[in-house]
C-alpha positions in Angstrom: 0.0 0.0 0.0 2.8 2.4 0.8 4.5 1.6 -2.5 1.3 2.3 -4.4 0.7 5.6 -2.6 4.3 6.6 -3.4 3.8 5.8 -7.1 0.5 7.8 -7.2 2.0 10.9 -5.5 5.5 10.9 -7.0 5.2 8.9 -10.2 7.0 6.0 -11.8 10.8 5.7 -11.3 13.0 7.3 -13.9 16.1 5.5 -15.2 19.5 7.2 -14.8 19.9 7.0 -18.6 16.9 9.3 -19.0 18.5 12.2 -17.0 19.2 14.3 -20.2 15.4 14.2 -21.0 14.7 15.9 -17.6 16.7 19.0 -18.4 15.0 22.4 -18.8 14.5 24.7 -21.7 14.8 28.5 -21.2 11.0 28.9 -21.2 10.6 26.4 -18.4 13.8 27.3 -16.6 12.7 30.9 -16.1 9.7 30.1 -13.8 11.7 27.3 -12.1 14.7 29.4 -11.2 13.4 33.0 -11.4 10.1 32.8 -9.6 11.8 33.6 -6.3 13.4 36.8 -7.5 10.4 38.0 -9.6 8.0 37.2 -6.8 10.0 39.4 -4.4 8.3 42.4 -6.1 5.2 41.4 -4.2 6.7 42.2 -0.8 10.0 44.2 -1.3 8.3 47.5 -1.8 6.0 46.8 1.1 9.0 46.0 3.4 10.6 49.3 2.5 7.4 51.1 3.5 7.1 49.1 6.7 10.4 50.5 7.8 9.8 54.1 6.6 6.3 54.4 8.0 7.5 53.0 11.4 9.6 56.1 11.9 7.8 58.3 14.5 6.6 61.6 12.8 7.8 60.7 9.3 4.3 60.6 7.9 4.0 61.3 4.1 7.7 62.1 3.9 8.3 58.3 3.9 7.1 58.1 0.3 9.7 60.5 -0.9 12.5 58.0 -0.2 10.8 55.1 -1.9 11.9 55.7 -5.5 15.6 56.5 -4.5 15.8 53.3 -2.5 14.3 51.3 -5.4 16.8 52.9 -7.8 19.8 51.9 -5.6 18.4 48.3 -5.4 18.1 48.2 -9.2 21.7 49.3 -9.6 22.8 46.7 -7.1 20.8 44.1 -9.1 22.6 45.0 -12.3 26.0 44.6 -10.6 25.1 41.2 -9.1 23.6 40.0 -12.4 26.8 40.9 -14.4 28.9 39.1 -11.8 26.8 35.9 -11.8 26.7 35.8 -15.6 30.5 35.5 -15.5 30.2 32.8 -12.9 27.9 30.7 -15.1 30.5 30.6 -17.9 33.4 30.1 -15.5 31.7 27.3 -13.5 29.2 25.4 -15.8 29.0 22.5 -13.3 26.9 24.6 -11.0 27.4 25.3 -7.3 27.5 29.1 -7.5 29.1 30.8 -4.6 30.2 27.6 -2.9 32.1 26.2 -5.8 33.6 29.6 -6.7 34.8 30.1 -3.1 36.1 26.6 -2.8 38.3 26.9 -5.9 39.6 30.4 -5.3 39.3 31.3 -1.6 39.7 27.9 0.2 37.5 25.6 2.3 36.4 27.8 5.1 35.1 30.7 2.9 33.4 28.0 0.8 31.7 26.6 3.8 30.5 30.0 4.9 29.1 30.6 1.3 27.5 27.1 1.3 25.9 27.6 4.7 24.7 31.1 3.8 23.0 29.8 0.6 21.4 26.9 2.4 20.0 29.3 5.0 18.8 31.6 2.2 17.0 28.8 0.4 15.3 27.7 3.6 14.1 31.2 4.3 13.0 31.6 0.6 10.5 28.8 1.1 9.2 30.2 4.4 9.0 33.8 3.2 7.5 33.0 -0.3 4.8 30.8 1.1 4.0 33.2 3.9 3.8 36.0 1.3 1.4 34.0 -0.9 -0.9 33.2 2.0 -0.8 37.0 2.9 -2.1 37.7 -0.6 -5.0 35.2 0.0 -5.7 36.7 3.4 -5.8 40.2 1.8 -8.6 39.0 -0.6 -10.4 36.9 2.0 -9.8 38.4 5.4 -11.7 35.6 7.2 -8.8 33.2 6.5 -6.4 35.1 8.7 -6.9 32.7 11.6 -5.8 29.8 9.4 -2.6 31.5 8.1 -0.1 28.9 9.5 -2.2 26.0 8.5 -2.4 27.2 4.9 1.4 27.8 4.9 2.1 24.3 6.0 -0.4 22.8 3.5 1.2 24.6 0.6 4.8 23.6 1.6 3.6 20.0 1.6 2.1 20.4 -1.9 5.3 22.0 -3.1 7.3 19.1 -1.7 5.2 16.5 -3.5 5.4 18.4 -6.8 9.2 18.6 -6.6 9.6 15.0 -5.6 8.0 14.2 -8.9 10.9 15.8 -10.8 12.2 19.1 -12.2 10.5 18.8 -15.6 7.1 18.1 -14.2 7.4 20.8 -11.5 8.6 23.3 -14.1 5.7 22.6 -16.4 3.4 23.0 -13.4 4.9 26.4 -12.3 5.3 28.1 -15.6 1.7 29.3 -16.2 1.3 31.0 -12.8 4.7 32.7 -13.2 3.9 34.2 -16.6 0.4 35.1 -15.3 1.9 37.1 -12.5 4.3 38.9 -14.8 1.4 39.8 -17.1 -0.8 41.0 -14.2 2.0 43.0 -12.5 2.9 44.7 -15.8 -0.7 45.5 -16.5 -1.1 47.0 -13.0 2.0 49.2 -13.4 1.1 50.4 -16.9 -2.6 51.1 -16.1 -1.7 52.6 -12.8 0.9 55.0 -14.1 -1.3 55.9 -17.1 -4.1 56.8 -14.7 -1.7 58.8 -12.5 -0.1 60.8 -15.2 -2.9 61.1 -17.7 -6.1 60.8 -15.7 -4.9 62.5 -12.5 -5.7 59.5 -10.3 -5.4 60.8 -6.7 -3.6 58.9 -3.9 -5.4 56.3 -1.8 -7.8 57.9 0.7 -6.8 56.9 4.2 -9.8 57.4 6.5 -9.0 54.7 9.1 -7.9 56.4 12.5 -4.9 54.1 12.9 -3.7 54.9 9.4 -4.2 58.7 9.9 -2.1 58.4 13.1 0.5 56.4 11.2 0.8 59.1 8.5 0.7 62.1 10.8 3.7 64.4 10.7 6.3 65.4 8.2 9.6 64.6 10.0 12.9 63.9 8.5 14.3 60.5 7.8 17.8 60.0 8.9 20.6 57.9 7.4 20.1 55.0 9.8 16.4 54.4 8.8 17.2 55.1 5.2 19.8 52.2 5.3 17.4 50.0 7.3 14.7 50.5 4.6 17.2 49.8 1.9 18.3 46.6 3.6 14.6 45.5 3.6 14.2 46.4 -0.1 17.4 44.5 -1.0 15.6 41.2 -0.4 14.4 41.8 -4.0 17.8 40.3 -5.0 17.1 37.0 -3.3 17.1 34.1 -5.7 19.4 35.8 -8.3 22.1 33.2 -7.6 19.8 30.2 -8.2 20.5 30.2 -11.9 24.2 29.8 -11.4 23.6 27.0 -8.9 21.5 25.0 -11.3 23.4 25.4 -14.6 23.6 21.5 -15.1 19.8 21.3 -15.2 19.6 23.4 -18.4 19.5 21.9 -21.9 22.7 22.1 -24.0 24.4 24.5 -24.3 24.0 24.8 -20.6 26.0 27.9 -19.8 24.6 29.9 -22.7 21.0 29.1 -21.9 21.5 29.8 -18.2 23.1 33.2 -18.9 20.2 34.2 -21.1 17.7 33.1 -18.4 19.6 35.1 -15.8 19.6 38.3 -17.9 15.9 37.8 -18.7 15.0 37.3 -15.0 17.0 40.4 -13.9 15.4 42.6 -16.6 11.9 41.6 -15.6 12.7 42.1 -11.9 14.3 45.5 -12.4 11.5 46.9 -14.5 8.6 45.6 -12.4 10.2 46.4 -9.0 11.1 50.0 -10.0 7.7 50.5 -11.7 5.8 49.3 -8.7 7.8 51.6 -6.4 7.1 54.6 -8.6 3.4 53.7 -8.5 3.4 53.3 -4.7 5.2 56.7 -4.4 2.2 58.3 -6.2 -0.7 56.3 -4.7 0.7 56.1 -1.1 -0.4 52.7 0.2 0.4 51.9 3.8 2.0 49.0 5.6 3.0 48.4 9.2 4.9 45.8 11.1 2.3 45.3 13.8 -0.2 43.7 11.4 -3.0 46.3 11.9 -3.2 46.8 8.1 -4.3 43.4 6.8 -4.2 44.2 3.1 -0.8 44.0 1.3 0.6 47.0 -0.6 0.0 45.2 -3.9 -3.6 44.5 -2.9 -4.2 48.2 -2.0 -2.7 49.4 -5.3 -4.7 46.9 -7.4 -8.0 47.9 -5.6 -7.3 51.6 -6.1 -6.1 51.4 -9.7 -8.9 49.1 -10.9 -11.6 51.0 -8.9 -12.6 48.3 -6.4 -12.5 44.6 -5.6 -13.6 43.6 -9.1 -12.5 40.7 -11.4 -9.1 42.4 -12.2 -8.4 42.8 -8.5 -9.0 39.2 -7.7 -7.1 38.0 -10.7 -4.1 40.0 -9.6 -4.4 38.6 -6.1 -4.7 35.1 -7.4 -1.6 35.6 -9.6 0.3 37.1 -6.6 -0.7 34.2 -4.4 0.4 31.7 -7.1 3.8 33.2 -7.8 4.6 33.6 -4.1 3.7 30.0 -3.3 5.5 28.7 -6.3 8.5 31.0 -5.7 9.5 28.5 -3.2 10.2 26.3 -6.2 13.5 28.2 -6.8 14.7 27.0 -3.4 13.5 23.5 -4.1 15.5 23.6 -7.4 18.6 25.2 -5.9 18.9 23.8 -2.4 19.1 20.1 -3.4 21.6 20.8 -6.2 23.9 22.8 -3.8 23.5 20.3 -0.9 24.5 17.4 -3.3 27.7 19.3 -4.2 28.6 19.9 -0.5 27.7 16.3 0.3 30.0 15.0 -2.4 32.8 17.1 -0.8 31.9 15.2 2.4 30.7 18.2 4.4 27.1 17.0 4.5 25.7 13.5 5.0 26.1 11.3 1.9 22.3 10.9 1.7 22.0 14.4 0.4 24.0 13.4 -2.7 21.7 10.5 -3.6 19.0 10.8 -6.3 15.6 9.3 -5.7 13.2 7.4 -8.0 12.6 10.5 -10.1 16.2 11.6 -10.5 15.8 14.4 -7.9 17.6 14.7 -4.6 14.7 13.5 -2.5 16.4 13.6 0.9 17.3 17.3 0.5 13.8 18.2 -0.7 12.2 16.6 2.4 14.7 18.1 4.7 14.2 21.6 3.2 10.5 21.4 3.5 10.6 20.2 7.1 12.9 23.1 8.1 10.7 25.6 6.3 7.6 24.2 8.2 9.4 24.8 11.5 10.2 28.4 10.6 6.6 29.1 9.4 5.2 27.8 12.7 7.8 29.5 14.8 7.1 33.0 13.3 3.4 32.6 12.8 3.6 32.8 9.0 4.2 36.6 9.1 6.4 37.9 6.3 7.7 41.0 8.2 8.9 38.8 11.0 10.8 36.5 8.6 12.3 39.2 6.4 15.0 40.4 8.9 16.4 36.8 8.9 16.6 36.9 5.1 19.2 39.2 3.6 22.2 38.2 5.7 22.6 34.8 3.9 21.8 36.3 0.5 24.5 39.0 0.5 27.1 36.9 2.3 26.9 34.4 -0.6 27.1 37.3 -3.1 30.2 38.8 -1.5 32.1 35.5 -1.3 31.2 34.6 -4.9 32.3 37.8 -6.4 35.5 37.9 -4.3 36.2 34.4 -5.5 35.7 35.5 -9.1 38.2 38.4 -8.7 40.8 35.8 -7.7 39.7 33.5 -10.6 40.2 36.3 -13.2 43.6 37.2 -11.8 44.7 33.6 -11.8 43.5 32.5 -15.2 43.8 35.8 -17.1 41.3 35.0 -19.8 40.5 37.7 -22.5 39.2 41.0 -20.9 40.1 39.6 -17.5 40.9 43.1 -16.1 37.5 44.4 -17.0 35.8 41.4 -15.6 37.8 41.6 -12.4 36.8 45.3 -12.0 33.1 44.3 -12.3 33.4 41.5 -9.7 35.5 43.7 -7.4 32.9 46.5 -7.4 30.2 43.9 -6.8 32.1 42.3 -3.9 32.6 45.7 -2.2 29.0 46.7 -2.8 27.5 43.5 -1.5 29.9 43.4 1.5 28.7 46.9 2.4 25.1 45.7 2.1 25.8 42.7 4.3 27.3 44.9 7.0 24.4 47.3 6.8 21.9 44.5 7.2 23.7 43.0 10.2 24.1 46.3 11.9 20.7 47.9 11.4 18.6 44.7 11.7 20.7 42.9 14.3 18.1 43.2 17.1 15.2 42.6 14.7 16.3 39.1 13.9 19.5 39.4 11.7 21.4 37.9 14.6 19.8 34.6 13.9 21.4 33.8 10.6 24.6 35.6 11.8 24.7 32.9 14.5 23.4 30.0 12.5 25.8 30.3 9.6 29.0 29.8 11.8 27.2 27.0 13.6 26.5 25.3 10.2 30.2 25.7 9.3 31.1 23.9 12.5 28.7 21.1 11.7 30.2 20.9 8.2 33.7 20.5 9.6 32.6 17.9 12.1 30.9 15.8 9.4 34.0 16.1 7.2 36.2 15.1 10.1 34.1 12.0 10.6 34.3 10.9 7.0 38.0 11.5 6.9 38.4 9.3 10.0 36.3 6.5 8.6 38.2 6.6 5.3 41.5 6.4 7.1 40.3 3.5 9.2 39.1 1.4 6.2 41.8 2.4 3.6 43.5 -0.6 2.0 47.1 -0.1 0.9 49.2 -2.1 -1.6 50.7 -5.2 -0.1 47.8 -5.9 2.3 46.5 -9.5 2.3 43.3 -11.0 3.5 44.1 -12.3 7.0 43.6 -16.0 7.9 41.4 -16.1 11.0 39.9 -18.9 12.9 36.1 -19.1 12.9 33.8 -19.6 15.8 30.0 -19.8 15.3 27.4 -19.3 18.1 23.8 -20.1 17.5 21.4 -18.4 19.8 18.5 -20.7 20.9 15.5 -20.5 23.3 14.1 -24.0 22.6 14.0 -26.6 19.9 11.8 -25.6 16.9 12.0 -25.4 13.2 13.8 -22.1 13.3 16.5 -23.5 15.6 16.9 -26.6 13.4 17.3 -24.3 10.3 19.8 -22.1 12.1 21.9 -25.0 13.3 21.9 -26.5 9.8 23.1 -23.2 8.4 25.8 -22.8 11.1 27.2 -26.3 10.3 27.3 -25.5 6.6 29.8 -22.7 7.4 32.3 -25.4 8.6 33.6 -23.3 11.5 36.6 -24.3 13.6 34.3 -24.2 16.7 30.5 -24.3 16.9 28.3 -23.7 20.0 24.6 -23.3 20.8 23.9 -20.7 23.5 20.7 -20.1 25.5 20.0 -17.6 28.3 17.7 -19.2 30.9 15.9 -17.7 33.8 16.0 -20.6 36.3 17.1 -24.3 36.8 13.8 -25.7 35.6 14.0 -23.9 32.2 17.6 -25.0 31.9 16.7 -28.7 32.6 13.8 -28.6 30.1 16.0 -27.2 27.4 18.7 -29.9 27.9 16.0 -32.5 27.7 14.7 -31.2 24.4 18.3 -31.0 23.1 18.9 -34.7 23.9 15.5 -35.8 22.5 16.3 -34.3 19.1 19.9 -35.5 19.3 21.2 -32.0 18.3 24.7 -32.3 16.7 26.3 -29.3 18.5 27.2 -28.5 22.1 24.6 -26.5 24.1 25.8 -23.9 26.5 23.3 -22.3 29.0 23.7 -19.1 31.0 21.5 -18.4 34.0 20.1 -14.8 34.1 18.1 -14.4 37.3 17.5 -10.7 36.5 16.1 -11.5 33.1 18.8 -9.8 31.2 19.4 -11.1 27.7 22.1 -9.1 25.9 24.7 -8.7 28.7 25.1 -12.5 29.3 25.5 -13.1 25.6 28.2 -10.4 25.4 30.0 -11.9 28.4 30.0 -15.3 26.8 31.5 -13.9 23.6 34.2 -12.1 25.6 35.1 -15.4 27.2 35.5 -17.0 23.7 37.7 -14.0 22.7 39.9 -14.6 25.7 40.4 -18.3 24.8 41.4 -17.4 21.2 41.9 -13.7 20.3 42.3 -14.6 16.6 38.7 -15.8 16.3 36.1 -14.2 14.0 32.8 -14.9 15.8 29.6 -15.3 13.9 26.4 -15.1 15.9 23.5 -16.8 14.2 20.0 -15.7 15.3 16.9 -17.6 14.2 14.0 -15.1 13.8 10.3 -15.6 13.1 9.0 -13.2 10.6 5.2 -12.6 10.4 3.1 -10.1 8.5 3.4 -6.4 9.3 0.0 -6.5 11.1 1.3 -9.1 13.6 5.0 -8.6 13.8 4.6 -6.2 16.7 3.2 -8.9 18.8 6.6 -10.5 19.1 9.2 -9.2 21.6 11.9 -8.2 18.9 14.7 -9.7 21.1 16.7 -10.5 17.9 16.6 -6.9 16.9 17.9 -5.8 20.4 20.7 -8.3 20.3 21.8 -7.3 16.7 21.8 -3.6 17.8 24.3 -4.4 20.6 26.5 -6.8 18.6 26.8 -4.3 15.7 29.4 -2.3 17.8 31.4 -5.4 18.9 34.7 -5.9 17.1 35.5 -9.1 15.2 31.8 -10.1 15.3 29.5 -11.0 12.4 25.7 -11.3 13.0 23.6 -13.4 10.7 19.8 -13.7 10.9 18.1 -16.9 9.7 14.5 -15.8 9.0 11.6 -18.3 9.3 8.7 -16.9 7.3 5.3 -17.6 9.0 2.5 -17.1 6.5 
């Protein structure tokens, strides 16, 4: 039944030879890798206003800073895009900031970059899904009490879709992405037309709370300007996803990935800046306390289209769809990056294994579980999650571009000086943004990723140390020979039955140097009964019994094996355990003593454990 359910949800297995058929065209790759960056337009402008309107006495002066901040973010986007375009051609195997840092800066910077990106991807899922649910709540306010439940449900749906494979998930996510781009473009064009040619006035704010929020005309200092900028800079999240997933593109991989990156950046820059200009004129409101339930995008759509009509609801549906599906960027980038780090032995090997559908199933499940924890912990509120967001994003940007500077200087390809200047400017710029985010948002939550990333690096190092220790312990060197060891077999028994007869027959077939049967008994009566049965069946091997008045089972067995080792330290001891196996519905009725014994013997040196199953229909 479990296998059938798996096939229904995830689909039939895909052979490794079919991997090339699962690669993405540019039309499908754009929604798969760019949905995160493009969807950030739905909340980046809002997060800028949240900060500006939170300044006591700023009032309507907050709107005067909106367009300048958006302009700076667009310039920053251009710098980062040019940098990652070079990364795509220099490192077509994917991996982005992690691989670039590893090759040019060393292991520790690479681990910082890898940890930063993994944190970023996890937050992408949580923020995107929370933003999508916020769009639904804006249209249907009665669903606000189910915010967290909806977030968890959509993360589960995203997980199932991605477990089915990249190509299927890409085809599923393409229509909502393109619908959102069309709806957002239409909103900006119609809104600006009505503002400049039909004198559309700003939104009327009659609510007492909003009037108080907009009261005053105070100045906005540098600190709050930078804090607002750091909130708007989350629009760049997801830009690196294309460089991480180059191998998933159709051939020529680098060329198609570079074109997709430029296309994504162009759409993001135009729509983000256009939306900020529209918000500057129409003056929507947003607050971090949650008193204003409608998102900035919902307020703009309602005002531009003249009410909550069909165009308003289509826009909200498109916003909801893109934000929910924006998490797909993380589901595409996180497993690919985690597999590269796992192959370098800094993450468990399970993260490098592909599942039935040629996707990294373990990484996908782990990512979704972590995102669910974040959503529950922060109540599914976007403004509470955003301060955690930008630290990982810009740390990865900084290390990637610094690594590219070293790469250009080392390889000196054509136009290397010009490329090095671009990456150098990008590294300095993103480093400055990283420091700004940490400083101005430290108490708001930026300390969390600032603490988690070093902790992740420590975990990476401990995992790597473990694998290195295991490799050194099992390494075979030329000249080594298979040692000749004496062989002792011990059959565990608790009576004479078909299982014991089968186990004894198997033990004798091994032709060991020494062969014993061993039983742990509770009292003299049980011991006498067992010896009587042994004699009746004329069993061909010696029976040893150990009295255990305190009903312990594993310790007496281990002590018996220790005695055998003392007699002949060169022995390899094989412990044969007869086990009755029944159906899944009745197996729990048995006491599982065989499992407990195997679990203890697994850690005993020079010991082999063999189960002889007796299938009971």
